[in-house]
Backbone bond lengths (Angstrom), bond angles and torsions (degrees), N, CA, C in turn:
res aa  C-N    CA-C-N  psi(-1)  N-CA   C-N-CA  omega(-1)  CA-C   N-CA-C  phi
1 N - - - 1.462 - - 1.529 110.35 -
2 E 1.321 116.61 34.75 1.473 124.12 -177.26 1.539 110.07 -82.98
3 P 1.356 118.76 126.86 1.473 119.65 176.68 1.532 110.32 -62.49
4 K 1.348 115.39 146.09 1.464 119.86 -176.77 1.529 112.42 -92.40
5 E 1.317 116.99 -36.66 1.466 119.86 -177.45 1.528 110.81 -79.33
6 V 1.322 114.86 145.88 1.470 120.61 -179.95 1.528 110.70 -59.89
7 D 1.344 117.14 -46.53 1.467 120.04 -179.55 1.528 111.09 -58.01
8 A 1.329 116.57 -42.68 1.466 120.64 -179.94 1.525 110.69 -63.93
9 K 1.321 116.74 -37.09 1.472 120.55 177.86 1.528 110.83 -65.84
10 I 1.326 115.81 -41.39 1.473 120.31 178.84 1.528 109.96 -62.93
11 I 1.329 116.33 -45.75 1.467 121.25 179.85 1.534 110.11 -60.49
12 R 1.308 116.27 -46.41 1.472 120.34 -178.67 1.529 110.96 -62.89
13 L 1.334 116.85 -45.20 1.463 120.64 179.69 1.529 111.07 -62.26
14 A 1.343 116.39 -43.97 1.470 120.42 179.42 1.529 110.40 -59.76
15 K 1.331 116.33 -41.32 1.473 120.07 177.89 1.529 110.76 -65.79
16 D 1.344 115.87 -44.72 1.469 120.51 -176.45 1.528 112.84 -61.65
17 I 1.328 116.57 -38.94 1.473 119.25 -176.29 1.534 112.51 -106.66
18 N 1.347 115.85 9.52 1.463 121.85 178.42 1.533 111.29 55.22
19 A 1.341 115.78 52.04 1.469 121.88 -176.06 1.523 111.28 -109.28
20 K 1.316 115.13 163.83 1.462 122.23 171.27 1.519 108.18 -90.33
21 V 1.330 116.06 155.86 1.464 121.71 176.01 1.525 107.57 -107.18
22 I 1.321 116.20 130.21 1.465 121.95 175.21 1.520 106.71 -112.44
23 T 1.344 116.45 121.04 1.464 119.74 -174.54 1.521 111.24 -155.12
24 N 1.330 115.22 164.58 1.461 120.40 167.58 1.529 109.10 -118.46
25 D 1.332 116.88 8.71 1.461 123.09 -179.93 1.528 109.55 -85.37
26 Y 1.324 116.29 118.35 1.463 122.11 -175.54 1.530 111.91 -59.57
27 N 1.335 116.85 -48.30 1.470 120.36 -176.50 1.526 111.93 -65.78
28 L 1.325 117.10 -43.30 1.467 120.26 177.70 1.529 110.26 -61.09
29 N 1.309 116.23 -40.78 1.459 121.91 177.95 1.528 110.43 -56.95
30 K 1.327 116.36 -50.17 1.469 120.91 -177.22 1.532 111.66 -65.51
31 V 1.335 117.47 -44.08 1.467 120.82 -179.89 1.529 110.18 -63.14
32 A 1.326 116.72 -43.68 1.466 120.33 179.52 1.527 110.52 -61.06
33 Q 1.328 116.82 -42.77 1.464 120.05 178.43 1.528 111.05 -61.82
34 L 1.346 116.35 -42.99 1.468 120.32 178.47 1.529 111.66 -61.74
35 E 1.319 115.97 -31.87 1.469 121.33 179.69 1.533 112.00 -84.56
36 G 1.333 116.72 -0.11 1.458 120.82 178.03 1.519 114.31 79.48
37 I 1.323 116.29 20.11 1.468 121.26 -180.00 1.529 108.53 -95.05
38 P 1.326 118.16 128.55 1.468 119.81 177.26 1.535 110.80 -62.00
39 V 1.336 115.77 137.16 1.468 121.04 -177.19 1.522 109.67 -126.52
40 L 1.321 116.09 134.65 1.460 122.37 170.03 1.522 106.59 -109.47
41 N 1.329 116.18 118.29 1.453 120.89 179.95 1.528 108.75 -89.98
42 I 1.314 116.77 122.78 1.470 121.64 -176.85 1.525 111.31 -59.86
43 N 1.334 117.37 -38.86 1.467 119.98 179.60 1.527 111.08 -64.72
44 D 1.336 116.62 -40.55 1.469 119.81 177.70 1.526 110.95 -64.27
45 L 1.336 116.06 -41.62 1.465 119.72 178.13 1.526 110.90 -62.39
46 S 1.327 116.42 -42.33 1.461 121.31 179.21 1.525 110.80 -62.44
47 N 1.329 116.46 -44.84 1.466 120.25 179.42 1.523 111.69 -63.69
48 A 1.325 117.01 -34.72 1.465 120.61 179.49 1.525 111.80 -66.65
49 L 1.327 116.85 -25.56 1.463 120.86 -178.56 1.526 113.37 -90.00
50 K 1.325 117.52 -10.25 1.465 120.51 -178.78 1.525 110.29 -70.26
51 A 1.306 115.17 146.25 1.460 120.74 178.55 1.529 109.78 -64.77
52 V 1.319 115.67 142.47 1.457 120.66 176.15 1.524 107.53 -81.10
53 I 1.316 115.30 124.57 1.463 121.32 179.38 1.521 106.82 -125.09
54 L 1.329 116.34 133.31 1.456 121.25 -176.39 1.523 110.95 -122.81
55 P 1.345 117.28 152.29 1.463 119.65 174.49 1.527 110.09 -56.62
56 G 1.324 115.28 139.99 1.461 121.26 -178.10 1.513 112.70 98.32
57 E 1.337 117.10 -15.25 1.466 120.07 178.33 1.518 110.16 -75.28
58 E 1.310 113.76 151.89 1.465 120.95 176.46 1.524 107.84 -105.66
59 M 1.323 116.35 140.53 1.466 119.95 176.27 1.519 109.73 -144.60
60 N 1.321 115.00 155.22 1.459 121.29 178.89 1.518 107.80 -106.40
61 T 1.322 116.90 128.62 1.458 120.73 -178.05 1.520 110.27 -150.28
62 Q 1.324 116.26 164.28 1.462 121.22 179.16 1.522 109.19 -105.60
63 I 1.320 115.50 124.76 1.464 121.30 176.37 1.527 107.04 -76.03
64 I 1.342 116.95 125.54 1.464 117.65 -174.98 1.521 114.75 -111.10
65 K 1.348 117.25 -20.23 1.466 118.02 179.84 1.522 110.18 -160.47
66 E 1.350 115.01 170.69 1.458 120.40 177.05 1.518 110.29 -74.19
67 G 1.330 115.28 152.94 1.457 120.39 176.00 1.513 111.10 -89.73
68 K 1.327 116.43 -176.59 1.468 121.06 -179.81 1.522 111.80 -74.20
69 E 1.309 116.28 -34.66 1.465 121.04 179.94 1.524 109.71 -91.12
70 P 1.345 116.99 154.16 1.467 119.70 179.32 1.532 111.33 -57.19
71 E 1.293 115.18 138.70 1.469 124.70 174.61 1.530 114.61 74.91
72 Q 1.334 118.70 -0.40 1.467 120.06 177.71 1.523 110.76 -80.31
73 G 1.326 115.20 150.02 1.451 122.16 170.36 1.520 108.38 -121.66
74 I 1.322 116.52 153.75 1.463 121.12 -178.53 1.526 109.58 -119.96
75 A 1.318 114.88 136.16 1.469 122.61 175.09 1.525 106.66 -134.95
76 Y 1.327 116.23 169.68 1.466 120.87 179.13 1.520 110.13 -137.29
77 L 1.332 115.89 144.53 1.457 120.86 169.79 1.525 108.15 -78.48
78 D 1.321 116.61 167.48 1.465 121.16 178.77 1.529 112.51 -59.02
79 D 1.338 116.91 -29.49 1.470 119.77 -179.14 1.527 113.10 -84.60
80 G 1.342 116.64 4.13 1.465 120.71 177.57 1.514 114.19 95.18
81 T 1.325 118.03 -3.79 1.458 121.11 178.94 1.524 109.93 -63.59
82 M 1.346 115.85 129.80 1.465 120.59 -179.79 1.524 110.47 -82.01
83 I 1.337 115.18 138.26 1.459 121.94 175.21 1.521 107.04 -116.67
84 V 1.330 116.52 121.19 1.460 122.33 176.86 1.524 106.70 -98.63
85 V 1.337 115.66 119.64 1.464 120.55 -173.76 1.527 110.06 -110.83
86 E 1.323 115.44 116.85 1.459 122.38 176.57 1.531 108.88 -63.22
87 N 1.316 117.23 133.64 1.475 123.78 -177.32 1.527 112.34 57.90
88 G 1.317 116.69 27.64 1.459 120.85 -178.44 1.515 114.14 -86.94
89 H 1.337 117.57 -9.77 1.470 120.43 -176.60 1.522 112.67 -60.54
90 K 1.323 117.09 -28.60 1.478 121.24 -179.06 1.524 112.11 -71.64
91 Y 1.333 116.25 -14.67 1.464 120.37 -172.36 1.530 113.21 -111.68
92 I 1.333 117.68 17.21 1.468 120.42 -179.39 1.525 109.32 -57.74
93 G 1.339 114.98 128.84 1.460 121.27 -178.34 1.517 113.73 88.20
94 K 1.339 116.80 -0.92 1.469 120.36 -177.98 1.525 110.51 -116.94
95 K 1.347 114.41 153.11 1.468 120.71 172.78 1.522 107.56 -88.25
96 V 1.326 115.50 133.91 1.465 120.38 -179.95 1.525 109.78 -138.49
97 N 1.317 115.08 156.82 1.458 120.73 170.69 1.515 107.20 -87.63
98 I 1.329 115.67 131.53 1.457 118.73 176.58 1.518 109.40 -121.56
99 L 1.318 114.38 156.78 1.453 122.59 175.89 1.525 106.43 -107.92
100 V 1.317 117.89 121.20 1.463 121.79 -179.30 1.525 108.53 -71.36
101 T 1.346 116.07 126.38 1.464 120.37 -179.58 1.523 112.28 -102.83
102 S 1.345 117.19 -33.18 1.467 119.84 177.90 1.522 110.19 -162.22
103 I 1.323 114.67 165.80 1.465 121.82 179.15 1.519 107.20 -134.76
104 L 1.329 115.42 135.42 1.460 120.99 179.16 1.518 108.57 -119.90
105 Q 1.330 115.97 122.58 1.466 120.65 176.38 1.520 107.58 -94.74
106 T 1.323 117.22 122.87 1.462 122.19 178.61 1.529 108.29 -119.28
107 P 1.329 117.66 166.77 1.478 119.14 176.08 1.532 112.38 -58.95
108 A 1.329 116.51 -27.27 1.468 120.52 -179.55 1.524 112.53 -84.76
109 G 1.316 118.13 -7.35 1.460 121.76 -177.66 1.518 109.95 136.82
110 R 1.308 116.04 -166.68 1.463 117.99 -179.24 1.517 110.03 -107.72
111 M 1.327 114.55 154.45 1.463 122.03 174.41 1.517 106.85 -124.24
112 I 1.317 114.55 139.74 1.459 120.46 178.95 1.519 107.60 -109.90
113 F 1.321 116.29 136.54 1.457 121.63 176.81 1.521 107.99 -115.93
114 G 1.318 115.85 141.07 1.454 119.78 -179.63 1.511 111.19 -159.29
115 R 1.297 114.15 -179.25 1.467 120.20 176.20 1.515 108.43 -137.21
116 V 1.325 114.89 155.42 1.459 120.09 179.85 1.517 108.16 -63.51
117 K 1.303 115.45 130.20 1.471 121.13 179.56 1.518 108.23 -74.36
118 S 1.295 115.32 125.54 1.466 120.27 -174.16 1.525 111.74 -100.23
119 V 1.304 114.62 171.97 1.466 121.41 175.11 1.524 109.08 -60.35
120 M 1.335 117.56 -37.19 1.466 120.85 -179.91 1.533 111.03 -63.21
121 D 1.335 117.89 -37.41 1.465 120.66 176.55 1.519 110.32 -60.38
122 R 1.333 116.00 -44.19 1.469 119.64 -179.30 1.528 110.28 -65.50
123 K 1.332 117.24 -42.61 1.470 120.58 179.42 1.531 110.18 -62.36
124 Y 1.339 116.69 -41.58 1.456 120.85 179.49 1.529 110.75 -62.44
125 N 1.334 116.87 -44.55 1.468 120.38 179.04 1.522 111.53 -64.01
126 E 1.338 116.85 -39.54 1.469 119.94 176.53 1.526 109.79 -62.29
127 F 1.337 116.63 -42.94 1.458 122.00 179.25 1.532 110.32 -61.77
128 K 1.350 117.26 -45.04 1.469 121.13 178.50 1.520 110.91 -59.14
129 N 1.329 116.91 -41.68 1.463 120.38 179.93 1.521 111.30 -65.61
130 V 1.332 117.52 -40.18 1.465 121.35 178.57 1.521 109.54 -64.04
131 V 1.334 117.09 -45.30 1.467 121.20 179.89 1.529 110.10 -62.91
132 R 1.329 116.77 -43.29 1.463 121.39 -179.63 1.529 110.18 -62.09
133 L 1.337 116.75 -44.84 1.463 120.63 -179.46 1.522 111.34 -66.04
134 S 1.347 117.01 -41.18 1.466 119.40 -177.60 1.528 111.37 -71.61
135 S 1.329 117.92 -26.20 1.469 119.75 179.53 1.527 112.02 -76.33
136 R 1.326 117.67 -14.68 1.472 121.56 179.12 1.523 111.86 -80.06
137 K 1.323 117.44 -16.47 1.473 120.80 -175.96 1.502 111.77 -74.28
């Protein structure tokens, strides 16, 4: 009465020894849940450990190649997250400060969009700080 499929064997073993199932397999995850077996999804665990990045944040990264659209540059975080940098093509092979403009969560992971932080951005932030400080007086 031995199950033939690998997933069925995993489910049976987990039930027999009262164990949790750790997987990144979607179907095994769903079957285990239906059988009342606790499941830890590796992709969910990985996403929980990723750094939280929000629009408006500044980050330093190295542009490594051209993007699909004209003038885009592509960079990656250490966890493999792709960063699409507007006007980044001029900086291929260089480290630049970018300003995060948006984040897209896809089934395959997240993508970060940003643009190269310019001298004007820094001047604007300095101006905002001066105005903020002078308004406190």
